[in-house]
N, C-alpha and C positions, 0 to 999 in steps of 0.2 A: 101261566100257560096251562091249558087243560091237558090231562094225560091222554095218551093215544089209546083209543078203544080198539079191542081186538075181539072179534066174534069167534070165541074158541069152539063153539058148537058147530059153526059153519066150516071152520078150518078142519076140525076133526071128521066131519061128514065128508068133505072133499077127499081127505086122505083115505078114508075108508072106501069111498067110491073109486078111488085110484088103485085099490088093491091092498092097502095097508090093514093089518089086523087092528082090532080095537085097542090093544095095548100099545101098538106102534103109533097109532093115530093119536092117542091120548099123550103118549111120551113126547112125540114131535110138537104137538100143540102146546104142551106145557113148556117145553124148551123155547118155543117162539115167544110165548107169553113172558117168560122170565127175561128173555133178551131185550124185549122192548119196554118192559115196565121199568119206570125210573130213569129211563134214558132221556138225555136232554136232546130231543129230536128238533130239527129245524123245520119251522113252517115257513110258508111263503112270506107271511107277515113279518116274522122275525128276521128272515133273510133280507127283506126289503129295508127294514129299520136298521139292520147292521150295515148294509151297503150305503144307506143314507148317511149314517154316521161316519163311515169310512170316507165317502166322498167329501164330507165337510172337513174331515181331518186333512185329506189330501189338498183340498183348496187352501186351507190355512198354511200348510207346509209350502206349497207353491208360492204363496204370496210372500212368505218369509224368504224363500230362496230368491225370488225376484228382487226383493228389497236388498238382499245382501249383494246381488249382482250389480245393481244400480249403485250402491254404496262403493263397491270396489272399483267399478268403472269410473265413477266421479273422482275417487282418489287417484286413479291412474292418470286421468286427464289433468288433474292438478299437478301431479308430479311431472308430467310431460310439459305442461305450461311452464312450470318453474325451471325445468332443464332448458327449454328454448330461451327463456328470458336470460338465464345465466350464460348460455352459450353466446347469445347476441351481445350481452354486456361485456364479455371477456374476450371476444373474437379479436385477433390481431388486426391492426389496420384501422382501427376506429379511433 
């Protein structure tokens, strides 16, 4: 990823035009430059890539959850079927 560029001269000029002294404008501009340099800033491309990865992870998790639900439902149906067979087999009067 490329570093974010900051036009420090343009920032300092805008600050001076807004009434900052030369020293104030330079100090604020330097503070801004320091705060953005080395930061891991998010670009649209990185955000899209991260969201794509997250969506893929969620799809995989959803598929796992669906498989688990089906497995448990099948197990419950087998247990119910066995219970019905047992009840019918051992009902009095047969």
